[in-house]
N, C-alpha and C positions, 0 to 999 in steps of 0.2 A: 504519564510516561510516554515520551516521544520516540517511538521506534520507527525505523525506516521500513518501507514496504518492499524495498529491493534487497534481496539477500540470496544466499545459496548455502546448502548444507549437504553433506554426503557421509555415508557410513557403509561398512562392509563387514559381514560376519558369517561364520559357519553355523548351520542349523544344529540343533541340540543333538541329533543323531549322526551328525557328520556327513550326511548324504547330499547336502546342498550348500552352495555358496550363494549368499543373498546380498544384494546391493540395493541401497536406497539413496535416491537423490531428490532434493527439494529445492526449488527455485521460485522466485516470485518477483513481480513488478507491481507498480502502483495500479490501483483500481478503486472505484468509489465504494464497492462492496466486496465481500468475500466471494471469490470465484475460484473454486477448488476443482482441479482435474486430477484424477488418479489413473495412471497407466501401470497395471500390475500383471505379473506373469500369470498365465492360465492356471498354474498350480494353486495360486491364492486368490483367484479372481472373485470368489464369493465373499472376500473380506473387504472389497472396495469401499462400501458405505461405512464400514466400521473404521477404516483408515480416515475417511473424511471427518467423521464424528470425533475421532481422537484428536485430530488437528485442532478442531474448535475448542475441545476441552483444555488444550494447552495454551489457550488465550489468544490465538490468532484470529482477529476479527475483520481485517480488511486486506485486500491485495488479490492479485491474480496469481494463485499458487498452483504449481504443477509438481506432482509427486510421481516419481518413477520407482517401482520396486521390481527388480529383475532377479531371476533365479537360474543358477547354473547347476544342473544335475551332475553330481560327482558319481553317485552310486544309486542304482534303482533298488530300493529296499521295500520288501513287502509285496512285490509284484510277482504273480504266478501266471504261467501260460498253461491253459487248459485245452484239451483236445475235445472237439465235438464229435464223439464216436459215431453217433448215428449218421451225421452228415458225411463223415469220412467213409463209413461202410457203403453208403449210397453212392458216393463219388467213385470209389474203387470199383464197385459193381458196374457202374456205367462205363468205366474205362475198359473193363473186360468185355463188355458187350460190344464196345466200339472196336476192340481188337478182333473179336471173333467175326463180327458182321462184315467187316471190311478187310479181313485178313491182313492185319497190320503186324509189324514186328512187335514182339513182346518186350517192351523196354519199361514196363511199369516197375518203379522202384520207390523206396522211401523218399528219396530226395525229389523225385519227379512229383510224387503226390504232395509233398510238403510245399511245393510252389504255390499251391492253392491256399492263400492266407485265410480264406473264409472258414477253413476247418479248425482254426485256432482262435481262442478268445483270451484276452488279458484280464485277469481278475485282480482288481485293485483292493487294497484294504479299506475298511470303513474310514471315512474322514475323521480325523481327530481335530476338531475345530479349535479346542483350547491350545493344543500343541502347535498348530499352524499359526495361531495368533501370537503365541509366545516367540515363535521363530521370527515372525515379522517384527515384533517389538525389539528384537536383538539389534535391528538396523534402524527401525523407525525412531526409537527414542534418542539415540545419539545423533542421528541426522537432524531431528527437530532441535535438539539442544544446540548443535553447531549453527543451525539456521537462525535460532533466536538470538544467540550471542552476536552474530554478525548484524542482525537487524538492530539490536541495541547499540552496538558500536557505531554503526552508520547514523543511527538516530542522534547519538551524542554529538557527532560531528555536525549534523544539520542544525541542531539546537544551538551549538556554539557559534556557528556562522550567522544564524538568524538573530541571536542575541546581540552580536556585534553590530548588526544592521539596525536593530531596535535602538541600541544606545546611540548610534549615529543619528538616527531620526530624532531621538530625544534632544540631542544638542541643537539640531536644526530648529526644532519647535521652540526652544528657549530663545533663539535669535529672532524667530518670527514674533514671539510675544513681546520682546523688547522693542522691536521696530514698530509694532502696532501701537504700543503704549506711547512711544515718542511721537508718532503721527497724531494720535488723539490729543496729546498734551500741547502740541504746537499748532493744532488746528484753530483754536480760539484766537491766538495772536495773528496768524496768517489771515483769518477771516476779517478781523478788525482792520488790519492794515489794508486789505484789498477794498473793503467797503469805504473806508476813509478816503482812499485815493479816488474812488469813483465819485464820491459825493463832495469832494473838496471844492469843486467849481460852483457848487450850488449852496454853499454855506448851510448845509443841513446837519443838525446835531444828531449824532448816532446814539441810539438807546443801548445802554450797556446790557439791559435785561434781554433785549432782542438777540444780541450777540451770544449771550449765555444760552439762550433757548436753542439757537441754531447749532451751537457747539454741542449741546446735549443731544440733539437729534442725530448729529453726525456720529457722536461717540457711541450712541445706542446702535446705530446701523453698522459701524465699523468694529465694535468690540468683539473680540474673539476669546474672551475669558472662559466662556462656557465650553467652547471647543477645545481649548488647551487643557482645561480641567478633565474633560472626558477622555482626551488622548492620554493624559498621564494615568488615568484610571485603567485604560486599555493596556498600557505598558505593564502595569502591575499585574493585571489579569493574565497577561501572556506568561509571566514567570510562574504564576500559580498553576496554570494549565500544564506547562511542561514539567513542573515539579510533582504533578499528581500521578498516581499509579494507573489512572484510567487512560485509554487511548486518546490521543490529543488532536489528531488530524482534522476532524470535522469541526471541533470547537475552535481551533486556530483559524480555519477557513472563514468561519462566521465572524470571529474577532477581527480579522483583517478587513472584512467588508465594512465593519463599523469604523475602523481607523480611516479607511478610504473616504467614508462619508464625512467624517469630521474635517479631514484635510481639504476636501472639495469645498465644504462650506467656508472654511478659512480662506481659500483662494478666491471665492466669489465675493468676499468682503474686502479683499485687499485693495488699497488705493496707493500701493507702493510697489514700484517695479522690482525692488530687491526682494520684497515678500513674495511676489509672484514667482520669481526665479527659485526661491527657496521651496515654495510649494511644489514646483515641478520636480525638484530634487527629491523631495519626500515621496512623491508619487512614483518616481522611478525606483526608489529603494523598496517601496511597498510591493511593486510589481515583481521585483526579484524575490522577495520573501514569498509572495503568492506561488511562484513557480516551485520554490523549495518545499513549501507546505504540501504540495500535491504528492510528495514522496513519503509523507509522514502518516503512519497508521492512525 
């Protein structure tokens, strides 16, 4: 399955108790491996590794992925403010001593004492990890679904474009094979005419067997049958890879290297300028495909 590594997904939901608005955004670009970064609100920060593991379980295996989970507190539920009575008594006693010792105005009041925030503590309820995770899933699941849909859609477009290029290369290689066959077929006749012309002044009889031998040597050196057969096999393998449910990027990258190797060998055997130009065309198309493959998971 050829999924693109470039995509974006977003979701927003209200927590189960209605106290929080939660937002999740996922975006990714291409990367050789899976590189996942999670930026999560402090409320759920202890769930960071669980979010990463969940992403992997959803089948995401490559790409530089960034996940943001933000929380907007609508209502503080379960929080209690407690007074540290012992600290408050000590603090007030110190204020009275300060008043008496320095003969200061007596303006000690509740609001004046309350300005000392250290006298109060906020008591939070015990963490409910299961409920927190369920709240995160309210946005994480739909964001991942949207993200995967876009990766698949972009992957389809990439495969369609690459397939068109593969078919174009296929047509070019057919022309190369025809030109090569014609070159080999005409070589014996050209060789005979050339040697006859050179030896005409010396009345030397030309050995037919010798010409056949030379033609056979040339045919063996110039033959590209094996390269063409292997290229055709690679074309078929391409369609097998993109039709498989497995991630395709690395396999396609390797397959493209093999295609390049065969066309380079073909070019090195070419004794025909037209073939040489066609080989350049194929290499240019393969380079375009290589750039596109870098975006496939």
